[in-house]
DOLUMVO-7525 format. One line per field, with one value per residue: x, y, z of N, C-alpha, C in turn; residue in three letters; residue number from 0. Coordinates in pm, whole numbers. Example, Ala and Ser with C-alpha at 12.3 -4.5 7.8 and 13.67 -1.06 7.14 Angstrom:
BEGIN
n_east	1319,1285
n_north	-569,-225
n_up	780,708
ca_east	1230,1367
ca_north	-450,-106
ca_up	780,714
c_east	1320,1290
c_north	-330,3
c_up	780,787
type	ALA,SER
seq	0,1
END
This chain:
BEGIN
n_east	7634,7558,7796,7920,7721,7742,8045,8012,7818,8031,8196,8066,8057,8282,8319,8206,8326,8519,8442,8549,8640,8399,8268,8371,8313,8098,8023,8153,8101,7900,7965,8152,7956,7797,7982,8031,7767,7718,7982,8093,7856,7755,7885,7857,7773,7469,7259,7054,6942,7188,7261,7034,7247,7515,7393,7402,7624,7741,7643,7799,8110,8017,8007,8324,8428,8307,8451,8728,8742,8696,8918,9123,8975,9036,9268,9368,9296,9417,9710,9687,9640,9408,9299,9411,9324,8990,9037,9107,8837,8672,8610,8535,8732,8630,8333,8427,8568,8368,8211,8283,8250,7895,7912,8050,7803,7614,7636,7723,7432,7301,7415,7360,7071,7182,7251,7077,6870,6993,7069,6793,6689,6877,6706,6722,6487,6390,6270,6130,5947,5828,5920,6159,6250,6382,6523,6744,6855,6969,7119,7299,7377,7532,7735,7832,7902,8096,8254,8339,8397,8642,8807,8833,9027,9263,9350,9399,9664,9839,10071,10029,9788,9783,9848,9676,9461,9522,9351,9165,9177,9282,9077,8929,8982,8867,8618,8592,8713,8484,8107,8067,8038,8087,7947,8101,8151,8233,8547,8949,8990,9187,9116,8901,8785,8909,8702,8494,8445,8544,8412,8264,8159,7993,7770,7746,7531,7343,7193,7129,7020,6754,6710,6636,6379,6516,6494,6557,6834,6871,7251,7269,7275,7551,7656,7610,7740,8011,7971,7885,8085,8320,8300,8298,8569,8709,8582,8800,9068,9057,9024,9212,9438,9366,9377,9683,9765,9760,9876
n_north	7286,7513,7639,7745,7966,8168,8212,8345,8536,8678,8670,8915,9126,9145,9241,9444,9607,9691,9936,10078,9848,9630,9852,9828,9532,9528,9755,9731,9530,9695,9872,9776,9661,9918,10001,9866,9856,10039,10145,10005,9812,9899,9840,9611,9285,9130,9013,9085,9240,9393,9466,9270,9076,9091,9097,8805,8721,8957,8900,8691,8748,8842,8695,8619,8853,8851,8636,8738,8816,8684,8494,8667,8763,8505,8471,8652,8532,8321,8436,8642,8519,8401,8227,7992,8112,8016,7739,7682,7724,7446,7482,7373,7357,7322,7458,7768,7832,7737,7930,8167,8139,8126,8388,8485,8402,8555,8854,8828,8827,9039,9204,9074,9217,9422,9448,9383,9571,9784,9704,9685,9909,10036,9850,9550,9310,9098,8724,8510,8247,8227,7998,8030,8229,8132,7841,7964,8143,7946,7842,8041,8044,7821,7788,8050,7883,7749,7878,8063,7857,7789,7998,8019,7845,7927,8055,7974,7909,8064,8360,8605,8864,9017,8909,8670,8808,8882,8658,8732,8857,8607,8429,8622,8546,8375,8451,8644,8513,8370,8364,8563,8829,8866,8653,8290,8231,8441,8469,8456,8181,8032,8027,8001,7718,7684,7814,7744,7529,7507,7677,7885,7899,7754,7769,8056,8063,7896,8058,8260,8136,8064,8317,8468,8275,8197,7999,7641,7353,7380,7438,7286,7088,7039,7266,7207,7005,7080,7294,7137,6999,7143,7283,7000,6910,7159,7225,6987,6990,7257,7175,6942,7130,7341,7221,7109,7346,7378,7202
n_up	13938,14059,14257,14004,13841,14111,14032,13815,13786,13990,13792,13560,13760,13727,13517,13483,13625,13492,13253,12992,12871,12812,12719,12419,12420,12363,12176,11938,11785,11656,11546,11363,11189,11111,10934,10797,10642,10546,10434,10259,10192,9932,9694,9711,9520,9602,9576,9730,10047,10155,10430,10584,10499,10599,10909,11013,11062,11196,11448,11461,11528,11786,11893,11879,12010,12259,12351,12346,12597,12818,12768,12830,13147,13202,13219,13368,13628,13655,13713,13935,14153,14280,14197,14438,14666,14618,14548,14874,14932,14772,14584,14262,13995,13750,13754,13782,13605,13405,13483,13356,13149,13139,13163,12982,12755,12881,12857,12578,12532,12572,12441,12174,12119,12112,11862,11735,11810,11649,11408,11314,11290,11075,10883,10848,10831,10913,10837,10992,11199,11505,11594,11465,11510,11747,11715,11546,11744,11908,11790,11791,12050,12195,11971,12057,12337,12240,12190,12339,12532,12396,12421,12652,12739,12577,12713,12977,12837,12773,12974,13027,13029,12741,12615,12581,12516,12255,12162,11976,11791,11634,11631,11510,11181,11150,11108,10936,10675,10630,10516,10616,10554,10298,9943,9940,9730,9548,9656,9671,9385,9620,9864,9850,9938,10196,10342,10328,10443,10727,11087,11065,10807,10838,11042,11031,10821,10873,11042,10920,10721,10920,11002,10780,10575,10411,10104,10007,10167,10474,10615,10856,11052,10973,11058,11370,11432,11375,11616,11873,11877,11879,12090,12295,12246,12362,12635,12777,12714,12841,13063,13122,13102,13272,13527,13497,13536,13798,13964
ca_east	7563,7569,7886,7926,7631,7840,8175,7930,7811,8160,8282,8026,8075,8446,8323,8122,8446,8619,8386,8581,8668,8271,8185,8442,8285,7961,8016,8241,8021,7755,8022,8206,7832,7754,8095,7992,7658,7782,8100,8103,7700,7675,7976,7872,7647,7461,7107,6925,6986,7295,7239,6977,7259,7560,7378,7454,7769,7825,7604,7932,8117,7967,8133,8425,8498,8319,8551,8833,8718,8650,9021,9177,8917,9069,9479,9444,9260,9547,9801,9665,9672,9266,9305,9440,9142,8904,9091,9123,8747,8727,8543,8640,8772,8579,8307,8511,8538,8182,8154,8386,8184,7822,7916,7993,7691,7531,7732,7654,7294,7300,7547,7273,7013,7203,7342,6915,6782,7017,7011,6627,6657,6900,6703,6765,6388,6379,6175,6138,5813,5916,6056,6291,6389,6423,6636,6851,6888,6979,7239,7392,7411,7580,7848,7856,7982,8195,8426,8414,8506,8822,8870,8926,9168,9383,9286,9469,9771,9901,10069,9993,9636,9818,9889,9510,9347,9475,9259,9020,9294,9304,8917,8814,9050,8769,8476,8654,8728,8354,7980,8000,8007,8082,7973,8219,8217,8359,8589,8999,8966,9270,8991,8712,8807,8903,8652,8340,8534,8534,8249,8252,8088,7836,7721,7667,7460,7251,7152,7099,6828,6678,6618,6562,6325,6536,6459,6609,6862,7010,7370,7293,7379,7721,7686,7549,7821,8123,7973,7961,8273,8508,8298,8367,8721,8798,8585,8855,9153,9006,9028,9389,9589,9352,9490,9830,9850,9688,9936
ca_north	7434,7708,7772,7774,8040,8246,8290,8377,8706,8714,8726,8998,9191,9201,9312,9650,9760,9772,9957,10003,9641,9606,9870,9757,9443,9615,9845,9691,9435,9729,9940,9747,9684,10046,10062,9724,9843,10206,10219,9859,9727,9931,9760,9446,9333,8989,9002,9132,9409,9402,9481,9163,8942,9093,9063,8677,8771,9083,8821,8567,8845,8912,8616,8611,9000,8823,8543,8764,8924,8543,8455,8738,8723,8371,8487,8692,8501,8222,8540,8737,8389,8452,8002,7939,8105,7940,7574,7588,7698,7370,7544,7310,7450,7323,7608,7868,7857,7757,8066,8237,8107,8210,8500,8501,8434,8701,8892,8779,8801,9172,9214,9040,9224,9540,9480,9382,9668,9853,9629,9695,10075,10027,9829,9535,9356,8888,8676,8430,8305,8284,7898,7976,8339,8011,7841,8062,8195,7824,7793,8104,8108,7742,7828,8187,7889,7654,7989,8102,7758,7729,8104,7965,7728,7995,8255,7925,7781,8233,8376,8729,8921,9096,8757,8661,8962,8828,8553,8851,8851,8450,8402,8715,8580,8265,8519,8760,8430,8327,8368,8650,8927,8858,8494,8246,8244,8582,8481,8426,7974,7918,8100,7901,7572,7649,7915,7625,7391,7583,7610,8017,7992,7662,7875,8142,8072,7833,8147,8373,8087,8060,8457,8506,8208,8125,7888,7555,7338,7470,7352,7291,6953,7049,7333,7189,6943,7189,7382,7033,6966,7294,7247,6896,6964,7231,7181,6895,7149,7364,7106,6921,7345,7408,7067,7131,7450,7435,7071
ca_up	13933,14206,14235,13853,13855,14129,13966,13674,13897,13990,13685,13565,13818,13719,13386,13518,13625,13348,13153,12868,12799,12877,12598,12366,12338,12305,12062,11868,11606,11590,11471,11243,11121,10976,10857,10588,10579,10437,10332,10173,10137,9823,9651,9755,9529,9630,9561,9802,10113,10194,10616,10572,10450,10726,11031,11095,11066,11283,11537,11480,11535,11832,12030,11854,12034,12429,12378,12366,12732,12872,12752,12892,13290,13338,13252,13486,13730,13675,13676,13992,14303,14320,14237,14539,14700,14617,14576,14956,14970,14752,14460,14150,13847,13637,13839,13793,13422,13332,13562,13329,12996,13148,13238,12810,12734,12872,12795,12441,12476,12554,12276,12047,12151,12045,11767,11654,11798,11575,11269,11282,11301,10970,10776,10858,10836,10892,10850,11060,11312,11688,11593,11365,11589,11916,11628,11557,11897,11985,11737,11806,12192,12153,11900,12180,12401,12208,12137,12469,12608,12352,12465,12804,12685,12535,12824,13044,12754,12768,13115,13018,12983,12704,12499,12586,12404,12157,12131,11932,11626,11591,11618,11364,11062,11098,11078,10776,10615,10560,10422,10699,10550,10116,9952,9916,9556,9538,9697,9550,9469,9645,9951,9941,10063,10398,10381,10292,10560,10800,11159,11066,10758,10824,11165,10972,10697,10912,11125,10788,10672,11014,11037,10665,10606,10284,10059,10014,10365,10553,10677,11049,11085,10993,11252,11497,11461,11379,11737,11957,11832,11919,12257,12399,12252,12450,12778,12755,12682,12946,13213,13115,13076,13453,13621,13486,13576,13942,13985
c_east	7576,7711,7975,7827,7717,7916,8056,7902,7990,8246,8231,8002,8178,8456,8271,8245,8567,8518,8464,8583,8511,8193,8301,8348,8154,7964,8077,8140,7966,7827,8029,8058,7763,7864,8046,7866,7648,7902,8112,7999,7690,7825,7936,7690,7633,7305,7015,7031,7117,7344,7193,7115,7438,7491,7452,7610,7842,7758,7705,8088,8161,8064,8199,8504,8380,8400,8673,8802,8704,8836,9120,9163,9030,9230,9444,9352,9428,9660,9818,9688,9536,9260,9270,9352,9039,8913,9030,8942,8641,8577,8586,8572,8694,8464,8333,8551,8415,8162,8219,8195,8046,7817,7910,7872,7596,7548,7692,7470,7201,7370,7485,7156,7019,7165,7174,6893,6865,7014,6853,6658,6746,6859,6658,6570,6370,6229,6093,6072,5955,5983,6189,6417,6462,6538,6765,6958,6982,7124,7363,7463,7516,7738,7934,7976,8088,8305,8449,8508,8667,8895,8916,9049,9212,9438,9474,9583,9833,9961,10013,9871,9657,9805,9738,9429,9371,9454,9156,9092,9226,9154,8874,8822,8895,8612,8435,8680,8665,8247,7965,7952,7995,8052,8095,8232,8277,8477,8738,8959,9051,9227,8944,8710,8762,8779,8456,8292,8540,8427,8196,8109,7886,7701,7638,7495,7277,7188,7102,6978,6751,6601,6504,6511,6364,6561,6591,6715,6982,7127,7373,7354,7525,7780,7671,7681,8005,8111,7987,8108,8396,8369,8348,8533,8792,8725,8719,8970,9216,9061,9129,9477,9572,9433,9665,9875,9852,9750,9982
c_north	7580,7687,7828,7959,8187,8333,8311,8558,8742,8759,8889,9119,9260,9322,9477,9729,9728,9820,9986,9864,9634,9694,9836,9613,9416,9655,9809,9646,9591,9915,9956,9703,9786,10091,9968,9795,9951,10228,10129,9797,9795,9906,9628,9376,9153,8924,9022,9283,9386,9381,9345,9007,8996,9067,8955,8714,8825,9009,8763,8643,8936,8865,8648,8698,8948,8760,8570,8805,8781,8526,8576,8737,8618,8376,8523,8643,8366,8333,8599,8589,8361,8287,8022,7935,8033,7797,7564,7606,7574,7426,7505,7389,7443,7421,7701,7868,7804,7874,8195,8235,8145,8321,8566,8495,8506,8786,8923,8843,8969,9246,9191,9118,9363,9584,9452,9462,9768,9893,9696,9831,10094,9982,9721,9426,9163,8882,8564,8408,8264,8125,7974,8086,8205,7954,7889,8110,8069,7811,7877,8117,7919,7762,7986,8044,7744,7762,8016,8001,7780,7878,8105,7942,7794,8086,8127,7865,7882,8241,8531,8740,8953,8980,8685,8716,8886,8718,8573,8805,8759,8402,8471,8694,8497,8345,8568,8609,8323,8366,8458,8784,8882,8653,8467,8230,8365,8602,8477,8192,7966,7931,8017,7853,7634,7790,7846,7523,7469,7628,7765,8008,7871,7745,7959,8169,7968,7971,8242,8253,8102,8188,8537,8398,8186,7991,7784,7559,7371,7395,7308,7178,6995,7178,7349,7058,7000,7233,7253,7034,7029,7238,7140,6881,7071,7250,7051,6956,7179,7297,7025,7091,7298,7328,7098,7284,7482,7286,7123
c_up	14009,14234,14109,13840,13986,14111,13852,13705,13887,13866,13612,13626,13766,13628,13379,13572,13567,13250,13011,12831,12686,12705,12466,12285,12311,12157,11895,11712,11596,11526,11262,11126,11040,10908,10729,10611,10460,10393,10234,10116,10003,9735,9626,9641,9533,9603,9607,9906,10152,10393,10696,10570,10590,10837,11121,11097,11155,11478,11618,11523,11723,11979,11994,11967,12233,12439,12495,12528,12822,12861,12839,13089,13359,13314,13358,13674,13784,13713,13863,14149,14298,14314,14372,14669,14753,14539,14753,15002,14845,14679,14321,14026,13743,13672,13749,13633,13352,13393,13480,13175,13004,13145,13069,12784,12735,12840,12646,12400,12470,12418,12128,12033,11990,11895,11670,11616,11652,11462,11241,11195,11142,10823,10743,10900,10833,10890,10895,11148,11359,11624,11522,11416,11720,11791,11601,11658,11942,11918,11734,11944,12188,12070,11995,12272,12390,12180,12242,12623,12521,12389,12630,12802,12649,12649,12946,13048,12812,12915,13104,12926,12858,12566,12504,12524,12261,12017,12014,11806,11616,11490,11504,11215,11069,11093,10970,10739,10551,10521,10490,10658,10378,10080,9907,9743,9561,9539,9616,9559,9570,9799,10004,9998,10184,10449,10426,10403,10692,10933,11112,10986,10747,10953,11087,10851,10763,10949,11035,10718,10710,10965,10930,10540,10448,10250,10012,10157,10388,10576,10835,11142,11077,11088,11361,11542,11441,11570,11885,11953,11886,12088,12372,12344,12339,12583,12824,12815,12782,13083,13222,13189,13234,13509,13649,13500,13781,14005,14148
type	MET,PRO,ASP,SER,LEU,ILE,MET,ALA,GLY,ARG,SER,LEU,ARG,LEU,SER,VAL,ARG,SER,PRO,GLU,ALA,LEU,LEU,THR,ALA,LEU,LEU,LEU,PRO,VAL,MET,LEU,MET,VAL,VAL,PHE,VAL,TYR,LEU,PHE,GLY,GLY,ALA,VAL,ASP,ILE,GLY,THR,SER,TYR,VAL,SER,TYR,VAL,VAL,PRO,GLY,VAL,LEU,LEU,LEU,CYS,ALA,VAL,THR,GLY,ALA,SER,THR,THR,ALA,VAL,THR,VAL,CYS,GLN,ASP,MET,ALA,GLY,GLY,ILE,ILE,ASP,ARG,PHE,ARG,SER,LEU,ASP,VAL,PRO,GLY,VAL,ALA,LEU,LEU,ALA,GLY,HIS,VAL,ILE,ALA,SER,LEU,LEU,ARG,ASN,VAL,VAL,SER,THR,VAL,LEU,VAL,GLY,ALA,VAL,ALA,PHE,ALA,ILE,GLY,PHE,ARG,PRO,HIS,ALA,SER,VAL,ALA,GLY,PHE,ALA,ALA,ALA,PHE,GLY,VAL,LEU,LEU,LEU,PHE,VAL,ALA,ALA,VAL,SER,TRP,LEU,ALA,ALA,ALA,PHE,GLY,LEU,LEU,VAL,SER,ALA,PRO,GLU,ALA,ALA,ASN,SER,ALA,MET,PHE,PHE,LEU,MET,PHE,PHE,SER,TYR,ALA,SER,SER,ALA,PHE,VAL,PRO,VAL,ARG,THR,MET,PRO,TRP,TRP,LEU,ARG,GLY,PHE,ALA,ARG,HIS,GLN,PRO,ALA,THR,PRO,VAL,THR,GLU,THR,ILE,ARG,GLY,LEU,LEU,LEU,ARG,GLN,PRO,GLY,GLY,LEU,PRO,LEU,GLY,THR,ALA,LEU,LEU,TRP,CYS,VAL,GLY,LEU,LEU,VAL,VAL,SER,VAL,ALA,VAL,SER,ALA,LEU,LEU,PHE,ARG,ARG,ARG,THR,ALA
seq	0,1,2,3,4,5,6,7,8,9,10,11,12,13,14,15,16,17,18,19,20,21,22,23,24,25,26,27,28,29,30,31,32,33,34,35,36,37,38,39,40,41,42,43,44,45,46,47,48,49,50,51,52,53,54,55,56,57,58,59,60,61,62,63,64,65,66,67,68,69,70,71,72,73,74,75,76,77,78,79,80,81,82,83,84,85,86,87,88,89,90,91,92,93,94,95,96,97,98,99,100,101,102,103,104,105,106,107,108,109,110,111,112,113,114,115,116,117,118,119,120,121,122,123,124,125,126,127,128,129,130,131,132,133,134,135,136,137,138,139,140,141,142,143,144,145,146,147,148,149,150,151,152,153,154,155,156,157,158,159,160,161,162,163,164,165,166,167,168,169,170,171,172,173,174,175,176,177,178,179,180,181,182,183,184,185,186,187,188,189,190,191,192,193,194,195,196,197,198,199,200,201,202,203,204,205,206,207,208,209,210,211,212,213,214,215,216,217,218,219,220,221,222,223,224,225,226,227,228,229,230,231,232,233,234,235,236,237,238,239,240,241,242,243,244,245,246
END
């Protein structure tokens, strides 16, 4: 654990040295939220305030944009030769990857606070109790951890940072093809099945239900199963790919 925290501090310092990428990761979700609310919100009839509907989806988008940074930094480490120096210092590979994931979690906390502040300024009014806020934040962090480990695996799989950056576009598709921005029932029939049975939809619906105290059952169990399953598989794949790349 101490090694992971040291590696997380290193990853955060690298983020500060790349202000363009950091600002993109922090501001892109905010800009997309403003665009959706003010340009498309009036055309979407969901029976409630669109900004209240869209904020949980934007929070997931924060996780995806932050994951692209994780994929790029992992790929840069593997291509830059720094791994050999860490191995000579007896730093475990899992600690190095965990450091990138912890840094991603911390960046997403900042991004979540920023999105929440802007959303509140433009009309978002959650109705959750303290326990509801804590539960929603916990589900979000679990999703961020799963997606960040998946991005780390993608960064180990490719050989160029430019290719690693494409992880964001791949993962963003799952956010858009879900209930994050529009109800699934409004989608074409051939897309509804995919939208309902992929991780972004139950995670979004769970966070939305917790924040807005929506009546009815929440897909909490499905959301947790998706997050834990992705997390376990991504950690295992990342460890396997790291061993192969450093063998």
